[in-house]
TORKOL-441740 format. One line per 4 residues: number of its first residue (from 1); for each residue z, y, x of C-alpha. Coordinates in Angstrom, 1 decimal. Example, Ala and Ser with C-alpha at 12.3 -4.5 7.8 and 13.67 -1.06 7.14 Angstrom:
BEGIN
1	7.8/-4.5/12.3 ~ 7.1/-1.1/13.7
end
This chain:
BEGIN
1	12.1/111.1/-21.6 ~ 14.0/111.5/-24.9 ~ 17.4/110.7/-23.2 ~ 16.7/112.3/-19.9
5	19.6/114.7/-20.1 ~ 22.0/112.8/-22.5 ~ 24.7/113.3/-19.9 ~ 24.4/117.1/-19.9
9	26.7/119.4/-21.7 ~ 25.0/122.7/-22.5 ~ 26.6/125.9/-23.9 ~ 24.3/128.5/-25.4
13	25.6/132.1/-26.0 ~ 22.2/133.5/-26.7 ~ 20.3/134.8/-29.7 ~ 16.8/135.5/-30.9
17	14.1/133.5/-29.1 ~ 14.1/133.3/-25.3 ~ 17.5/131.9/-24.6 ~ 17.7/129.6/-27.7
21	14.3/128.1/-26.8 ~ 15.9/126.9/-23.5 ~ 18.8/125.5/-25.4 ~ 16.4/123.7/-27.7
25	14.5/122.2/-24.8 ~ 17.7/120.5/-23.6 ~ 18.5/119.5/-27.1 ~ 15.2/117.8/-27.3
29	16.1/115.9/-24.1 ~ 19.2/114.7/-26.0 ~ 21.7/116.9/-24.1 ~ 24.8/118.0/-26.0
33	24.0/121.6/-26.9 ~ 26.7/123.8/-28.4 ~ 25.5/127.2/-29.7 ~ 28.2/129.9/-29.8
37	27.4/132.5/-32.5 ~ 29.1/135.9/-33.2 ~ 31.4/135.4/-36.2 ~ 31.7/139.2/-36.7
41	28.0/139.7/-37.2 ~ 27.2/136.6/-39.2 ~ 25.8/134.7/-36.2 ~ 22.5/134.9/-34.5
45	20.7/137.9/-35.8 ~ 17.5/135.9/-36.6 ~ 19.4/134.1/-39.4 ~ 18.6/137.3/-41.4
49	14.9/137.6/-40.2 ~ 13.4/136.2/-43.4 ~ 10.1/136.3/-45.0 ~ 10.0/137.8/-48.4
53	9.5/134.3/-49.8 ~ 12.7/132.8/-48.3 ~ 15.9/132.3/-50.2 ~ 18.3/135.2/-50.2
57	21.3/133.0/-50.2 ~ 20.4/130.7/-47.3 ~ 22.1/131.4/-44.0 ~ 19.1/130.1/-42.1
61	15.7/131.7/-41.7 ~ 12.5/129.9/-40.6 ~ 12.6/132.2/-37.6 ~ 16.1/131.0/-36.6
65	15.1/127.4/-37.3 ~ 12.1/127.7/-34.9 ~ 14.3/127.4/-31.8 ~ 17.5/126.0/-33.1
69	17.4/122.2/-33.5 ~ 20.0/119.5/-32.8 ~ 22.6/122.1/-31.8 ~ 26.2/122.3/-32.9
73	26.9/125.9/-34.0 ~ 30.4/127.3/-33.6 ~ 31.2/130.8/-34.8 ~ 33.6/132.8/-32.6
77	35.0/136.2/-32.3 ~ 35.3/137.1/-28.6 ~ 38.0/139.7/-29.4 ~ 40.4/137.1/-30.6
81	42.3/135.7/-27.6 ~ 42.7/132.2/-29.0 ~ 39.0/131.9/-29.6 ~ 38.0/133.2/-26.2
85	40.4/130.7/-24.7 ~ 38.7/127.9/-26.7 ~ 35.3/129.1/-25.4 ~ 36.4/129.1/-21.8
89	37.7/125.5/-22.3 ~ 34.2/124.5/-23.4 ~ 32.6/126.3/-20.5 ~ 35.0/124.6/-18.1
93	33.5/121.2/-19.1 ~ 29.8/122.5/-19.3 ~ 27.0/121.7/-16.9 ~ 24.8/124.6/-18.1
97	25.6/127.9/-19.7 ~ 22.7/130.0/-21.3 ~ 23.4/133.7/-22.0 ~ 21.5/136.8/-22.9
101	24.3/139.4/-23.0 ~ 23.7/143.1/-23.4 ~ 24.3/144.8/-20.1 ~ 28.1/145.1/-19.5
105	29.1/142.5/-22.2 ~ 29.6/139.6/-19.8 ~ 32.0/141.7/-17.7 ~ 33.7/143.1/-20.9
109	34.5/139.5/-22.1 ~ 35.2/138.0/-18.7 ~ 32.1/135.8/-18.9 ~ 30.3/136.8/-15.7
113	29.1/134.0/-13.4 ~ 31.5/135.2/-10.7 ~ 34.5/134.7/-13.0 ~ 33.3/131.4/-14.5
117	32.4/129.7/-11.3 ~ 36.0/129.9/-10.2 ~ 37.0/127.6/-13.2 ~ 33.8/125.5/-13.0
121	32.2/125.4/-9.5 ~ 29.4/123.0/-10.8 ~ 28.3/125.4/-13.6 ~ 24.6/126.4/-13.8
125	24.6/129.9/-15.3 ~ 21.3/130.7/-16.9 ~ 20.8/134.4/-17.8 ~ 18.0/136.1/-19.7
129	17.8/139.9/-19.4 ~ 15.3/142.6/-20.4 ~ 14.3/144.8/-17.6 ~ 16.4/143.3/-14.7
133	20.0/142.9/-13.9 ~ 21.9/146.2/-14.2 ~ 19.3/147.8/-16.5 ~ 20.9/148.8/-19.9
137	17.6/149.3/-21.7 ~ 17.3/147.4/-25.0 ~ 14.4/144.9/-24.7 ~ 12.5/143.2/-27.5
141	9.3/141.3/-27.1 ~ 7.2/144.1/-28.6 ~ 8.6/146.6/-26.1 ~ 7.8/144.3/-23.2
145	4.3/143.6/-24.5 ~ 3.8/147.4/-24.5 ~ 5.4/148.1/-21.1 ~ 3.7/145.3/-19.1
149	0.1/145.9/-20.1 ~ -0.4/143.2/-22.7 ~ -0.9/145.5/-25.7 ~ -3.3/147.8/-23.8
153	-5.6/144.8/-23.2 ~ -5.2/143.2/-26.7 ~ -7.3/144.3/-29.6 ~ -10.8/145.6/-30.1
157	-12.5/148.9/-29.1 ~ -11.7/150.2/-32.6 ~ -8.3/148.7/-33.3 ~ -6.2/150.4/-30.7
161	-3.5/148.4/-28.8 ~ -2.3/145.3/-30.7 ~ 0.7/143.1/-30.1 ~ 0.3/139.3/-29.9
165	1.3/137.5/-33.1 ~ 4.0/135.4/-31.4 ~ 6.8/136.7/-29.2 ~ 5.0/135.4/-26.1
169	7.0/137.3/-23.5 ~ 10.2/135.7/-24.9 ~ 8.5/132.3/-24.7 ~ 7.4/132.9/-21.2
173	10.8/134.0/-20.1 ~ 12.3/130.9/-21.7 ~ 9.9/128.7/-19.7 ~ 10.8/130.5/-16.5
177	14.5/130.1/-17.1 ~ 14.0/126.4/-18.0 ~ 12.2/125.9/-14.7 ~ 15.0/127.7/-12.8
181	17.8/125.7/-14.4 ~ 16.0/122.4/-13.8 ~ 15.6/123.4/-10.1 ~ 19.3/124.3/-9.9
185	20.3/121.0/-11.6 ~ 18.2/119.0/-9.0 ~ 19.8/120.9/-6.1 ~ 23.3/120.3/-7.6
189	22.9/116.6/-8.5 ~ 20.4/115.3/-6.0 ~ 21.1/117.5/-3.0 ~ 24.9/117.7/-3.8
193	25.0/121.5/-3.9 ~ 27.3/123.5/-6.2 ~ 26.5/125.6/-9.3 ~ 24.4/128.7/-9.2
197	23.3/131.6/-11.3 ~ 19.7/131.6/-12.4 ~ 18.5/135.0/-13.8 ~ 15.1/135.8/-15.5
201	14.1/139.1/-16.8 ~ 11.6/139.5/-19.7 ~ 9.8/142.1/-17.5 ~ 9.3/139.8/-14.5
205	8.2/137.0/-16.8 ~ 5.6/139.2/-18.4 ~ 4.2/140.5/-15.1 ~ 4.1/137.0/-13.6
209	1.9/136.0/-16.6 ~ -0.7/138.6/-16.1 ~ -2.5/136.2/-13.7 ~ -6.2/136.9/-13.4
213	-5.9/140.3/-15.2 ~ -3.4/141.4/-12.6 ~ -5.7/140.3/-9.8 ~ -8.7/142.0/-11.3
217	-6.7/145.2/-10.9 ~ -5.0/144.5/-7.6 ~ -8.3/143.5/-5.9 ~ -10.9/145.5/-7.7
221	-9.0/148.3/-9.5 ~ -10.4/147.1/-12.8 ~ -8.3/148.3/-15.8 ~ -9.0/145.8/-18.7
225	-10.4/147.4/-21.8 ~ -9.8/146.1/-25.3 ~ -12.7/143.7/-25.8 ~ -11.3/141.5/-28.6
229	-11.4/137.8/-27.8 ~ -14.1/138.1/-25.2 ~ -13.4/137.6/-21.5 ~ -14.1/140.2/-18.8
233	-15.4/137.6/-16.3 ~ -17.3/135.1/-18.5 ~ -19.9/135.1/-21.3 ~ -20.4/133.9/-23.9
237	-16.6/133.5/-24.2 ~ -14.6/134.5/-27.2 ~ -17.4/136.1/-29.2 ~ -17.2/135.2/-32.9
241	-20.2/133.6/-34.7 ~ -20.6/132.8/-38.4 ~ -22.3/129.6/-39.4 ~ -24.6/128.8/-42.3
245	-21.6/127.7/-44.4 ~ -19.6/130.9/-43.6 ~ -17.2/129.4/-41.1 ~ -16.4/131.3/-37.9
249	-16.8/129.5/-34.6 ~ -16.4/130.6/-30.9 ~ -17.6/129.3/-27.5 ~ -16.0/129.3/-24.1
253	-19.0/128.9/-21.8 ~ -17.8/128.5/-18.2 ~ -20.8/127.1/-16.4 ~ -24.6/127.3/-16.4
257	-24.8/123.7/-17.6 ~ -22.7/124.4/-20.6 ~ -24.9/127.5/-21.4 ~ -28.0/125.4/-21.1
261	-26.6/122.7/-23.5 ~ -25.6/125.4/-25.9 ~ -29.0/126.9/-25.9 ~ -30.8/123.6/-26.3
265	-28.6/122.6/-29.3 ~ -29.3/126.0/-30.9 ~ -33.0/125.6/-30.3 ~ -32.9/128.6/-28.0
269	-34.3/127.1/-24.8 ~ -36.0/130.4/-23.9 ~ -32.6/132.0/-23.2 ~ -31.8/129.6/-20.4
273	-34.1/131.1/-17.9 ~ -34.2/134.6/-19.4 ~ -33.6/137.1/-16.5 ~ -30.8/138.7/-18.5
277	-28.9/135.4/-19.0 ~ -29.8/133.1/-16.2 ~ -26.4/133.3/-14.5 ~ -22.9/134.2/-15.6
281	-22.8/137.8/-14.1 ~ -26.0/138.6/-16.0 ~ -24.6/137.2/-19.2 ~ -21.5/139.3/-18.8
285	-23.6/142.4/-18.3 ~ -25.8/141.7/-21.3 ~ -23.3/140.0/-23.6 ~ -24.1/142.2/-26.6
289	-27.8/141.3/-26.7 ~ -26.9/137.6/-25.9 ~ -24.5/137.6/-28.9 ~ -27.2/138.8/-31.2
293	-29.5/136.0/-30.2 ~ -26.8/133.4/-30.5 ~ -25.7/134.7/-33.9 ~ -29.2/134.4/-35.3
297	-29.3/130.8/-34.1 ~ -25.7/129.8/-35.1 ~ -26.4/131.1/-38.7 ~ -28.9/128.2/-39.1
301	-26.3/125.5/-38.7 ~ -23.4/124.2/-40.7 ~ -20.1/124.3/-38.8 ~ -19.3/120.6/-38.8
305	-22.8/119.7/-37.6 ~ -22.8/122.3/-34.8 ~ -19.3/121.6/-33.6 ~ -19.9/117.8/-33.5
309	-23.1/118.2/-31.5 ~ -21.6/120.6/-29.0 ~ -18.4/118.5/-28.5 ~ -20.6/115.5/-27.8
313	-22.4/117.5/-25.1 ~ -19.0/118.7/-23.7 ~ -19.7/122.3/-24.6 ~ -16.4/124.2/-25.3
317	-16.6/125.1/-29.0 ~ -14.0/125.6/-31.8 ~ -13.7/126.6/-35.4 ~ -11.3/129.5/-36.0
321	-8.5/127.7/-38.0 ~ -5.5/129.1/-39.9 ~ -2.1/127.4/-39.6 ~ -2.6/125.3/-42.8
325	-5.8/123.9/-41.2 ~ -3.9/123.4/-37.9 ~ -1.0/121.4/-39.4 ~ -3.3/119.4/-41.6
329	-4.2/117.5/-38.4 ~ -2.3/114.3/-37.5 ~ -2.0/115.6/-33.9 ~ -0.1/118.7/-34.9
333	2.0/116.8/-37.4 ~ 3.3/114.6/-34.5 ~ 4.9/117.7/-32.9 ~ 7.1/118.7/-35.9
337	10.8/118.3/-35.7 ~ 12.9/118.2/-38.9 ~ 16.6/118.8/-39.4 ~ 18.8/119.6/-42.4
341	20.9/122.7/-41.7 ~ 23.4/122.9/-44.5 ~ 21.4/122.0/-47.6 ~ 18.1/123.4/-46.2
345	15.5/121.1/-44.7 ~ 14.1/123.0/-41.7 ~ 11.0/122.3/-39.7 ~ 9.8/123.5/-36.3
349	7.5/122.5/-33.5 ~ 8.7/120.9/-30.3 ~ 9.3/123.1/-27.3 ~ 8.8/120.2/-24.9
353	5.5/118.2/-25.3 ~ 5.0/116.7/-21.8 ~ 4.6/112.9/-21.5 ~ 5.6/110.8/-18.5
357	4.1/107.4/-17.9 ~ 5.4/104.8/-15.4
end
């Protein structure tokens, strides 16, 4: 699939994460992706979002590099007539335009879909916005995590609301826009229809991703509490246990058979038919006492021994790994893309990891 879209010409007038992640997807599919950056502000704002350890003189941050690979960057000033004319010439030849303008800017610069489709009827216009078209509220991932319930559910009883450590709402919105653009390209090229505008809001993407938590509320009026990594419907699931060699592991027990195999491995056969733990609902209700029994047993095992035995029995188990441990694995290494931007060697993980076999 590397060359699936080598015929596509994509223009990206988007910054931060959501929009650029869509552009990078098409770059990974070998489309020609041209990123337009604001000359007056020094380009995409994330160029300056640096860790304390990053070089002060570099014009690229690791954050910027994460979703900008294999793109040609052009710096433009939209207030200069000649540069705006050059941009519109590029758009006239484009298949896809990706934008995340502040409310009103598209109209201000003459870059609305209604204006551009006149010069390019085949254009797929992909737009990311914050709280919906026409809403001027400034939207960052953190704000969406707060407004759509994610932070209220995330954390522990003692921590207070906690944001997720990646900009997940941005990533979800990018995935939604990618799906919409692919659908529009199919309609245009296979069904011989014209260009369209595809719009995705961060708000809608976040609400759509609430999945089972939304349904727990909609059907049962259950408001999720902050329960750490545990699951409101399954136990043991997400509780943390420390092994004999001081490594933290967790289990995702989704069936009675998995629970039985876990207990037999831990030499806790008596828990299998215990009235408090004999089925999932009872285990959820009595998860604290169950965790106590399991921790006592887990503490007698070294992590590697325990994980290997449970994996063999198809019991969902994992060590809690940091990113160094993650990228020490060959499987994770295969997902890294490298590129020199200026003199800096940049690295990031692929945004597209599906495989197609024929």
